[in-house]
ROPAZA-648346 format. One line per 3 residues: number of its first residue (from 1); for each residue y, x, z of C-alpha. Coordinates in nm, 3 decimals. Example, Ala and Ser with C-alpha at 12.3 -4.5 7.8 and 13.67 -1.06 7.14 Angstrom:
BEGIN
1 = -0.450:1.230:0.780 ~ -0.106:1.367:0.714
REM end
This chain:
BEGIN
1 = 0.016:0.028:0.007 ~ 0.322:0.157:-0.132 ~ 0.696:0.082:-0.027
4 = 1.005:0.272:-0.091 ~ 1.117:0.231:0.283 ~ 0.917:0.151:0.611
7 = 1.118:0.014:0.921 ~ 0.948:0.032:1.249 ~ 1.081:-0.220:1.494
10 = 1.228:-0.569:1.460 ~ 1.497:-0.559:1.690 ~ 1.886:-0.535:1.621
13 = 1.848:-0.186:1.456 ~ 1.548:-0.270:1.279 ~ 1.684:-0.602:1.106
16 = 1.997:-0.434:0.974 ~ 1.816:-0.125:0.830 ~ 1.548:-0.357:0.657
19 = 1.810:-0.620:0.539 ~ 2.020:-0.331:0.394 ~ 1.725:-0.166:0.227
22 = 1.587:-0.482:0.058 ~ 1.907:-0.613:-0.045 ~ 2.001:-0.273:-0.206
25 = 1.678:-0.317:-0.426 ~ 1.428:-0.115:-0.244 ~ 1.062:-0.244:-0.164
28 = 1.072:-0.267:0.208 ~ 0.841:-0.323:0.479 ~ 0.930:-0.416:0.843
31 = 0.642:-0.337:1.082 ~ 0.690:-0.510:1.435 ~ 0.450:-0.560:1.736
34 = 0.513:-0.925:1.754 ~ 0.676:-1.113:1.453 ~ 0.802:-1.399:1.650
37 = 1.010:-1.133:1.852 ~ 1.222:-1.037:1.556 ~ 1.589:-1.038:1.680
40 = 1.490:-1.094:2.032 ~ 1.784:-1.082:2.278 ~ 1.645:-0.883:2.561
43 = 1.914:-0.863:2.790 ~ 2.246:-1.057:2.811 ~ 2.285:-1.351:2.571
46 = 2.611:-1.228:2.431 ~ 2.728:-1.017:2.111 ~ 3.058:-0.811:2.125
49 = 3.281:-0.731:2.376 ~ 3.544:-0.452:2.431 ~ 3.480:-0.181:2.135
52 = 3.123:-0.367:2.085 ~ 3.304:-0.637:1.881 ~ 3.489:-0.361:1.670
55 = 3.125:-0.258:1.576 ~ 3.014:-0.624:1.480 ~ 3.325:-0.676:1.253
58 = 3.262:-0.327:1.090 ~ 2.886:-0.420:1.057 ~ 3.000:-0.743:0.892
61 = 3.269:-0.578:0.662 ~ 2.955:-0.370:0.513 ~ 2.755:-0.650:0.472
64 = 2.539:-0.659:0.761 ~ 2.387:-0.972:0.943 ~ 2.491:-0.946:1.283
67 = 2.846:-1.139:1.265 ~ 2.706:-1.414:1.055 ~ 2.428:-1.494:1.288
70 = 2.651:-1.492:1.594 ~ 2.877:-1.743:1.423 ~ 2.582:-1.954:1.349
73 = 2.423:-1.936:1.711 ~ 2.736:-1.850:1.912 ~ 2.792:-2.109:2.210
76 = 3.117:-1.943:2.348 ~ 3.388:-1.753:2.187 ~ 3.644:-1.537:2.358
79 = 3.908:-1.261:2.263 ~ 3.901:-1.008:2.563 ~ 4.207:-0.826:2.643
82 = 4.417:-1.101:2.445 ~ 4.729:-1.015:2.622 ~ 4.732:-0.657:2.548
85 = 4.785:-0.463:2.222 ~ 4.550:-0.543:1.905 ~ 4.373:-0.185:1.911
88 = 4.214:-0.294:2.241 ~ 4.121:-0.655:2.194 ~ 3.753:-0.744:2.192
91 = 3.590:-1.032:2.034 ~ 3.294:-1.163:2.244 ~ 3.040:-1.447:2.192
94 = 2.790:-1.610:2.417 ~ 2.492:-1.676:2.202 ~ 2.212:-1.921:2.216
97 = 1.934:-1.669:2.247 ~ 1.659:-1.864:2.110 ~ 1.832:-1.989:1.807
100 = 1.966:-1.626:1.747 ~ 1.627:-1.500:1.731 ~ 1.501:-1.778:1.494
103 = 1.806:-1.722:1.263 ~ 1.742:-1.342:1.227 ~ 1.366:-1.419:1.174
106 = 1.439:-1.671:0.899 ~ 1.681:-1.441:0.713 ~ 1.415:-1.167:0.725
109 = 1.130:-1.349:0.611 ~ 1.322:-1.515:0.345 ~ 1.487:-1.180:0.208
112 = 1.334:-1.087:-0.152 ~ 1.198:-0.711:-0.138 ~ 1.139:-0.753:0.204
115 = 0.769:-0.787:0.365 ~ 0.702:-0.810:0.758 ~ 0.340:-0.704:0.920
118 = 0.273:-0.750:1.278 ~ 0.091:-0.426:1.389 ~ 0.192:-0.102:1.599
121 = 0.260:0.195:1.438 ~ 0.080:0.493:1.581 ~ 0.145:0.793:1.380
124 = 0.415:0.914:1.130 ~ 0.252:1.071:0.831 ~ 0.400:1.373:0.650
127 = 0.318:1.634:0.401 ~ 0.481:1.964:0.373 ~ 0.754:1.864:0.611
130 = 0.844:1.524:0.436 ~ 0.745:1.164:0.532 ~ 0.477:1.005:0.328
133 = 0.414:0.704:0.550 ~ 0.255:0.554:0.879 ~ -0.069:0.478:1.022
136 = -0.104:0.164:1.243 ~ -0.334:0.059:1.523 ~ -0.533:-0.155:1.285
139 = -0.610:0.176:1.089 ~ -0.395:0.056:0.790 ~ -0.188:0.302:0.603
142 = 0.109:0.242:0.441 ~ 0.301:0.493:0.221 ~ 0.669:0.535:0.173
145 = 0.933:0.751:0.068 ~ 1.130:0.690:0.371 ~ 1.070:0.588:0.734
148 = 1.309:0.446:0.993 ~ 1.232:0.438:1.351 ~ 1.416:0.187:1.552
151 = 1.165:0.128:1.838 ~ 1.443:0.030:2.113 ~ 1.278:0.071:2.487
154 = 0.917:0.060:2.357 ~ 0.840:0.434:2.315 ~ 0.597:0.472:2.635
157 = 0.817:0.191:2.792 ~ 0.729:0.145:3.153 ~ 0.897:-0.147:3.376
160 = 0.971:-0.126:3.726 ~ 1.015:-0.442:3.961 ~ 0.983:-0.290:4.327
163 = 0.673:-0.072:4.356 ~ 0.520:-0.257:4.054 ~ 0.486:-0.081:3.726
166 = 0.387:-0.226:3.406 ~ 0.345:-0.046:3.073 ~ 0.541:-0.252:2.845
169 = 0.838:-0.221:2.583 ~ 0.976:-0.572:2.714 ~ 0.813:-0.787:2.963
172 = 0.480:-0.930:2.826 ~ 0.490:-0.703:2.525 ~ 0.305:-0.382:2.452
175 = 0.446:-0.032:2.513 ~ 0.425:0.201:2.213 ~ 0.244:0.520:2.316
178 = 0.121:0.708:2.055 ~ 0.420:0.706:1.823 ~ 0.608:0.875:2.096
181 = 0.346:1.165:2.061 ~ 0.350:1.177:1.699 ~ 0.746:1.227:1.706
184 = 0.716:1.505:1.941 ~ 0.469:1.676:1.733 ~ 0.740:1.722:1.472
187 = 0.919:1.958:1.731 ~ 1.170:1.675:1.799 ~ 1.333:1.707:2.134
190 = 1.298:1.389:2.332 ~ 1.404:1.275:2.684 ~ 1.365:0.974:2.924
193 = 1.623:0.725:2.957 ~ 1.625:0.386:3.195 ~ 1.803:0.050:3.138
196 = 1.754:-0.286:3.320 ~ 1.821:-0.652:3.300 ~ 1.915:-0.930:3.533
199 = 1.735:-1.230:3.671 ~ 1.759:-1.559:3.491 ~ 1.793:-1.894:3.696
202 = 1.713:-2.262:3.650 ~ 2.027:-2.430:3.585 ~ 1.908:-2.729:3.815
205 = 1.920:-2.506:4.117 ~ 2.286:-2.382:4.060 ~ 2.598:-2.539:4.227
208 = 2.852:-2.477:3.965 ~ 3.125:-2.655:4.179 ~ 3.146:-2.357:4.398
211 = 3.211:-2.122:4.107 ~ 3.531:-2.052:3.876 ~ 3.486:-2.201:3.536
214 = 3.545:-1.969:3.227 ~ 3.581:-2.159:2.923 ~ 3.588:-2.032:2.574
217 = 3.897:-1.979:2.358 ~ 4.060:-2.308:2.248 ~ 4.092:-2.177:1.892
220 = 3.783:-1.974:1.853 ~ 3.775:-1.684:1.595 ~ 3.452:-1.605:1.417
223 = 3.308:-1.288:1.397 ~ 3.227:-1.269:1.029 ~ 3.483:-1.223:0.760
226 = 3.242:-1.450:0.539 ~ 3.274:-1.753:0.780 ~ 3.548:-1.994:0.695
229 = 3.786:-1.981:0.989 ~ 3.953:-2.305:0.891 ~ 3.626:-2.494:0.942
232 = 3.494:-2.270:1.236 ~ 3.435:-2.509:1.536 ~ 3.141:-2.446:1.733
235 = 3.025:-2.649:2.011 ~ 3.137:-2.453:2.321 ~ 2.983:-2.397:2.667
238 = 3.156:-2.297:2.964 ~ 3.070:-1.957:3.182 ~ 3.108:-1.938:3.532
241 = 3.233:-1.664:3.785 ~ 3.112:-1.600:4.142 ~ 3.120:-1.292:4.369
244 = 2.889:-1.085:4.591 ~ 2.966:-1.063:4.944 ~ 2.919:-0.874:5.272
247 = 2.580:-1.053:5.325 ~ 2.467:-0.963:4.934 ~ 2.548:-0.601:5.025
250 = 2.373:-0.592:5.357 ~ 2.063:-0.737:5.191 ~ 2.055:-0.467:4.910
253 = 2.166:-0.171:5.156 ~ 1.855:-0.268:5.382 ~ 1.629:-0.232:5.100
256 = 1.741:0.092:4.944 ~ 1.409:0.243:5.070 ~ 1.226:-0.020:4.842
259 = 1.448:0.039:4.545 ~ 1.274:0.227:4.248 ~ 1.578:0.381:4.157
262 = 1.627:0.575:4.508 ~ 1.250:0.636:4.568 ~ 1.213:0.868:4.278
265 = 0.979:0.611:4.108 ~ 1.238:0.594:3.841 ~ 1.275:0.937:3.634
268 = 1.495:0.831:3.351 ~ 1.881:0.846:3.362 ~ 2.051:0.497:3.358
271 = 2.371:0.371:3.212 ~ 2.683:0.489:3.383 ~ 2.895:0.216:3.270
274 = 2.652:-0.087:3.335 ~ 2.469:0.009:3.666 ~ 2.235:-0.195:3.850
277 = 2.355:-0.391:4.134 ~ 2.177:-0.150:4.396 ~ 2.345:0.131:4.227
280 = 2.686:-0.038:4.240 ~ 2.654:-0.100:4.632 ~ 2.541:0.266:4.690
283 = 2.812:0.409:4.461 ~ 3.107:0.196:4.570 ~ 3.060:0.115:4.949
286 = 3.436:0.043:4.987 ~ 3.427:-0.271:4.753 ~ 3.399:-0.581:4.949
289 = 3.262:-0.782:4.638 ~ 3.144:-0.752:4.264 ~ 3.193:-1.013:3.993
292 = 2.903:-1.204:3.895 ~ 2.911:-1.388:3.548 ~ 2.684:-1.679:3.517
295 = 2.615:-1.739:3.161 ~ 2.431:-1.997:2.952 ~ 2.126:-1.878:2.755
298 = 2.086:-2.142:2.525 ~ 2.289:-2.456:2.386 ~ 2.075:-2.676:2.632
301 = 2.183:-2.467:2.923 ~ 1.859:-2.506:3.108 ~ 1.863:-2.131:3.210
304 = 2.154:-1.893:3.337 ~ 2.186:-1.521:3.288 ~ 2.311:-1.367:3.620
307 = 2.537:-1.090:3.463 ~ 2.643:-0.819:3.698 ~ 2.311:-0.829:3.884
310 = 2.080:-0.599:3.703 ~ 1.821:-0.496:3.938 ~ 1.448:-0.341:3.985
313 = 1.429:-0.457:4.350 ~ 1.121:-0.645:4.463 ~ 1.109:-0.995:4.380
316 = 1.138:-1.114:4.749 ~ 1.461:-0.913:4.777 ~ 1.598:-1.059:4.443
319 = 1.550:-1.406:4.567 ~ 1.717:-1.321:4.894 ~ 2.029:-1.139:4.730
322 = 2.088:-1.398:4.474 ~ 2.064:-1.695:4.720 ~ 2.331:-1.504:4.939
325 = 2.582:-1.568:4.652 ~ 2.825:-1.854:4.656 ~ 2.689:-2.138:4.442
328 = 2.323:-1.973:4.422 ~ 2.213:-2.056:4.758 ~ 1.936:-2.284:4.622
331 = 1.864:-2.064:4.319 ~ 1.528:-2.072:4.167 ~ 1.449:-1.752:3.962
334 = 1.284:-1.826:3.617 ~ 1.249:-1.454:3.515 ~ 1.288:-1.170:3.746
337 = 1.521:-0.854:3.671 ~ 1.352:-0.522:3.604 ~ 1.434:-0.179:3.514
340 = 1.258:-0.014:3.208 ~ 1.224:0.357:3.120 ~ 1.153:0.488:2.771
343 = 1.152:0.794:2.559 ~ 1.443:0.869:2.320 ~ 1.487:1.135:2.064
346 = 1.792:1.387:2.120 ~ 2.036:1.257:1.873 ~ 2.151:1.629:1.790
349 = 1.827:1.634:1.633 ~ 1.990:1.400:1.335 ~ 2.213:1.453:1.069
352 = 2.496:1.213:1.017 ~ 2.304:1.009:0.784 ~ 2.062:0.967:1.075
355 = 1.784:1.148:0.901 ~ 1.619:1.404:1.136 ~ 1.685:1.757:1.059
358 = 1.321:1.859:1.089 ~ 1.131:1.619:0.894 ~ 1.277:1.482:0.558
361 = 1.284:1.123:0.503 ~ 1.239:1.034:0.859 ~ 1.542:0.833:1.020
364 = 1.609:0.718:1.384 ~ 1.818:0.440:1.461 ~ 1.930:0.244:1.793
367 = 1.813:0.307:2.145 ~ 1.589:0.568:2.038 ~ 1.916:0.769:1.967
370 = 2.010:0.731:2.332 ~ 2.231:0.437:2.276 ~ 2.263:0.120:2.485
373 = 2.366:-0.221:2.351 ~ 2.281:-0.464:2.059 ~ 2.585:-0.360:1.861
376 = 2.540:0.014:1.878 ~ 2.166:-0.040:1.773 ~ 2.259:-0.273:1.478
379 = 2.545:-0.041:1.341 ~ 2.317:0.261:1.363 ~ 2.026:0.072:1.177
382 = 2.265:-0.056:0.921 ~ 2.357:0.329:0.836 ~ 2.038:0.453:0.832
385 = 1.920:0.156:0.587 ~ 2.200:0.236:0.348 ~ 2.171:0.624:0.363
388 = 1.773:0.595:0.335 ~ 1.845:0.394:0.006 ~ 2.095:0.632:-0.126
391 = 1.868:0.938:-0.056 ~ 1.598:0.761:-0.283 ~ 1.870:0.682:-0.550
394 = 1.984:1.059:-0.509 ~ 2.342:0.940:-0.462 ~ 2.607:1.070:-0.205
397 = 2.531:0.948:0.144 ~ 2.767:0.707:0.323 ~ 2.916:0.914:0.634
400 = 3.198:0.712:0.770 ~ 3.451:0.941:0.948 ~ 3.605:0.909:1.290
403 = 3.953:0.782:1.138 ~ 3.760:0.524:0.910 ~ 3.544:0.324:1.175
406 = 3.406:0.300:1.510 ~ 3.072:0.341:1.345 ~ 3.195:0.680:1.256
409 = 3.294:0.771:1.608 ~ 2.961:0.635:1.736 ~ 2.737:0.854:1.491
412 = 2.943:1.155:1.500 ~ 2.948:1.158:1.891 ~ 2.564:1.130:1.899
415 = 2.489:1.382:1.647 ~ 2.734:1.627:1.741 ~ 2.801:1.579:2.101
418 = 2.450:1.430:2.222 ~ 2.396:1.236:2.514 ~ 2.244:1.274:2.858
421 = 2.274:0.917:2.966 ~ 2.274:0.585:2.762 ~ 2.574:0.603:2.537
424 = 2.809:0.283:2.526 ~ 3.080:0.240:2.283 ~ 3.435:0.210:2.430
427 = 3.785:0.199:2.249 ~ 3.885:0.534:2.450 ~ 3.637:0.709:2.237
430 = 3.824:0.658:1.920 ~ 4.110:0.873:1.873 ~ 4.270:0.658:1.605
433 = 4.215:0.322:1.756 ~ 4.538:0.183:1.655 ~ 4.398:0.224:1.285
436 = 4.068:0.101:1.377 ~ 4.115:-0.260:1.491 ~ 3.894:-0.543:1.490
439 = 4.126:-0.750:1.247 ~ 4.134:-0.478:0.976 ~ 3.764:-0.403:0.950
442 = 3.740:-0.585:0.648 ~ 4.044:-0.383:0.479 ~ 3.898:-0.058:0.600
445 = 3.538:-0.096:0.503 ~ 3.457:-0.376:0.280 ~ 3.502:-0.159:-0.028
448 = 3.190:0.043:0.082 ~ 2.996:-0.276:0.123 ~ 3.074:-0.431:-0.210
451 = 3.007:-0.084:-0.383 ~ 2.663:-0.077:-0.212 ~ 2.593:-0.442:-0.344
454 = 2.603:-0.592:0.019 ~ 2.920:-0.776:-0.021 ~ 2.942:-1.064:-0.295
457 = 3.215:-1.105:-0.542 ~ 3.389:-1.391:-0.390 ~ 3.408:-1.229:-0.038
460 = 3.540:-0.909:-0.174 ~ 3.791:-1.103:-0.386 ~ 3.930:-1.290:-0.078
463 = 3.956:-0.928:0.086 ~ 4.151:-0.800:-0.216 ~ 4.398:-1.111:-0.197
466 = 4.450:-1.066:0.163 ~ 4.535:-0.707:0.113 ~ 4.777:-0.813:-0.168
469 = 4.956:-1.042:0.040 ~ 4.982:-0.783:0.329 ~ 5.144:-0.539:0.072
472 = 5.374:-0.794:-0.053 ~ 5.489:-0.904:0.295 ~ 5.562:-0.554:0.422
475 = 5.731:-0.453:0.116 ~ 5.965:-0.768:0.164 ~ 6.020:-0.675:0.535
478 = 6.099:-0.299:0.436 ~ 6.338:-0.353:0.132 ~ 6.528:-0.661:0.309
481 = 6.804:-0.624:0.562 ~ 7.039:-0.839:0.793 ~ 7.400:-0.743:0.869
484 = 7.559:-0.893:1.182 ~ 7.731:-1.181:1.008 ~ 7.794:-1.482:1.184
487 = 7.547:-1.661:0.982 ~ 7.283:-1.393:1.083 ~ 7.379:-1.420:1.451
490 = 7.328:-1.787:1.477 ~ 6.998:-1.742:1.294 ~ 6.877:-1.497:1.547
493 = 6.999:-1.713:1.807 ~ 6.814:-2.020:1.670 ~ 6.477:-1.833:1.680
496 = 6.559:-1.688:2.037 ~ 6.619:-1.340:1.943 ~ 6.862:-1.074:2.053
499 = 7.147:-1.008:1.828 ~ 7.202:-0.697:1.597 ~ 7.502:-0.481:1.583
502 = 7.429:-0.284:1.269 ~ 7.263:-0.337:0.932 ~ 6.897:-0.385:1.023
505 = 6.589:-0.403:0.812 ~ 6.369:-0.712:0.844 ~ 6.074:-0.478:0.947
508 = 6.264:-0.366:1.263 ~ 6.355:-0.706:1.386 ~ 5.984:-0.798:1.318
511 = 5.861:-0.496:1.535 ~ 6.003:-0.671:1.836 ~ 5.748:-0.739:2.105
514 = 5.888:-1.107:2.121 ~ 5.814:-1.192:1.751 ~ 5.532:-1.406:1.669
517 = 5.406:-1.547:1.331 ~ 5.645:-1.853:1.359 ~ 5.945:-1.649:1.392
520 = 5.802:-1.419:1.118 ~ 5.783:-1.734:0.864 ~ 6.147:-1.811:0.924
523 = 6.249:-1.448:0.887 ~ 6.064:-1.395:0.573 ~ 5.991:-1.748:0.401
526 = 5.814:-1.593:0.117 ~ 5.489:-1.536:0.339 ~ 5.468:-1.903:0.426
529 = 5.183:-1.953:0.172 ~ 4.999:-1.643:0.295 ~ 4.675:-1.671:0.480
532 = 4.694:-1.679:0.860 ~ 4.480:-1.354:0.841 ~ 4.750:-1.183:0.626
535 = 5.034:-1.277:0.824 ~ 4.874:-1.158:1.126 ~ 4.830:-0.813:0.951
538 = 5.192:-0.803:0.864 ~ 5.310:-0.875:1.214 ~ 5.074:-0.611:1.343
541 = 5.172:-0.357:1.105 ~ 5.551:-0.424:1.152 ~ 5.540:-0.391:1.551
544 = 5.323:-0.064:1.552 ~ 5.474:0.086:1.243 ~ 5.584:0.414:1.411
547 = 5.260:0.468:1.607 ~ 5.046:0.394:1.296 ~ 5.248:0.656:1.081
550 = 5.198:0.909:1.378 ~ 4.815:0.853:1.356 ~ 4.810:0.887:0.999
553 = 4.988:1.222:1.020 ~ 4.724:1.319:1.272 ~ 4.444:1.205:1.053
556 = 4.594:1.416:0.745 ~ 4.565:1.729:0.979 ~ 4.226:1.624:1.080
559 = 4.122:1.610:0.688 ~ 4.247:1.957:0.657 ~ 3.967:2.060:0.891
562 = 3.725:1.839:0.764 ~ 3.746:1.965:0.418 ~ 3.650:2.310:0.519
565 = 3.268:2.295:0.514 ~ 3.054:2.556:0.703 ~ 2.805:2.725:0.473
568 = 2.448:2.651:0.555 ~ 2.351:3.030:0.540 ~ 2.640:3.144:0.748
571 = 2.543:3.428:0.980 ~ 2.694:3.282:1.303 ~ 2.539:3.571:1.521
574 = 2.728:3.834:1.303 ~ 3.079:3.686:1.361 ~ 3.279:3.895:1.626
577 = 3.516:3.735:1.860 ~ 3.296:3.407:1.925 ~ 3.128:3.386:2.279
580 = 2.757:3.383:2.310 ~ 2.787:3.010:2.419 ~ 2.992:2.916:2.124
583 = 2.742:3.089:1.885 ~ 2.447:2.915:2.040 ~ 2.589:2.583:2.003
586 = 2.695:2.646:1.637 ~ 2.338:2.758:1.598 ~ 2.203:2.463:1.754
589 = 2.393:2.171:1.645 ~ 2.466:2.328:1.281 ~ 2.796:2.131:1.228
592 = 2.864:2.074:0.861 ~ 3.233:2.104:0.885 ~ 3.499:2.282:1.103
595 = 3.604:1.942:1.242 ~ 3.234:1.850:1.324 ~ 3.228:2.206:1.502
598 = 3.575:2.116:1.691 ~ 3.391:1.799:1.856 ~ 3.141:1.999:2.016
601 = 3.186:2.022:2.385 ~ 3.286:2.375:2.478 ~ 3.395:2.482:2.115
604 = 3.774:2.589:2.172 ~ 4.054:2.564:1.936 ~ 4.051:2.966:1.925
607 = 3.685:2.960:1.833 ~ 3.770:2.724:1.544 ~ 4.032:2.949:1.428
610 = 3.802:3.241:1.417 ~ 3.553:3.057:1.234 ~ 3.790:2.933:0.982
613 = 3.920:3.281:0.915 ~ 3.553:3.415:0.865 ~ 3.473:3.140:0.641
616 = 3.788:3.213:0.417 ~ 3.699:3.590:0.407 ~ 3.349:3.514:0.300
619 = 3.470:3.299:0.027 ~ 3.697:3.548:-0.081 ~ 3.424:3.830:-0.094
622 = 3.232:3.574:-0.316 ~ 3.511:3.542:-0.550
REM end
């Protein structure tokens, strides 16, 4: 049985990788342990959030599926940090976790060029350092030109609930053991990480009247640029907020001796920015309480996810600590929380295409690369799928720069810096976040998706029209001025704006923090018929013009460094002036450009300058 590309794993990374591959014309096989779990939402029933929402919008702009599925199955939509600047806002949606899984599975099973088999992969097959296929637990051999591994938490997965340990990749599902050994046999450096999940509570046992209600946005904005914003009107359910208290903390503290996290039972490193409740109580002893978000898991709202109480404590402790929380006094646990340890591949073993450096044609994407989160996984899966196809077609890979996309930041951080703990995306990781906003992901990236055949003509045409409207609107604001005449001052007063004393461009007036779209339409009537999305972009670009120009200047300087390639055969050891530490890191990580080298922890500007000079000298010698 021969395929162009085989994808191992049917989670968020595997879905995007397989769909991209098949939609780009490759005969694709998706191998998963349980077909009904394709698209399963293992942890919290939500997509997006701060920085994560950026990733989903970028996935969508490139032609991925996550944003569309979220719009179809979302049960609450909110913009986080809505009162702050557009660069740090983040879209988040509660999803119906059952319908999300069903939607994704239906898409996968109905996609041309894509086949699905329910088997467990035990070995990656290679010949002379190149991938040739896979061997499964049913002794089936499938041949392929490229293999993408997206195993999530399944590689030697080990679940912890108190002293109880279960070999599983997710509760009730087999752990994948032999595949981990197969990857190690190639000399890939692997490690052990840990993540966890929270208990789920029977809705009948919750007293919501004691909690703070948290509704969705009154005018929800969809994730996908392909969803009609005007007709988008999902049924929204509220979430609720409650808090831990002194009694909760006492219960947890008195059971530290039974917590696998502290007894040495768990070896893997957990996520710093999403700690378990026992870790929070241990690390933040001075905090009197912690937020608990009570979130519906489905449209029927029969179960609620207790976000903020991830734990691996024993069942009896989980019951006691949950019932100490206001509104959860009579809580009945449907599913207990647990921690899970799993193997991951050191992402510095990968190229920017997500292909391994040691095995040609073998790609890794998702949690296997040390990340945490559905969105980070899906972004990697999409890029791995795209680049595997481009490699087969012998075309240039798609490597997004740090100034182009959060996806570029994510992958660059992983393959250059590596990670010792589960990596989570934050807006602070992006140096040029004012340019990499959620709202302009289509303007930044859709041209790539269209070129790859993942974005249809109609969607692309709408983006081009939006871009044209933005350019016209900004040109109008830049080229038209107001002078402090009586008529002008009266007009400014009528829109509740301060007067001007000199000739002023409309763009400067529109840049005021007090300006909104309604005022913009009165200031520039020519934009009234533009789309709402275009008007929003015009206002943002006007408000942040100076800062955007500053970041663009920084990018131009960065591009100068990026354009200087480090020759593959460069003898790093022979470069005098570099410390042994710098040499070791350059040899280990093999950065392709000076900029990539500059991103490695411990590589100083002085070392980059020495390297730059040495490369220039070698180029002259070659001439």
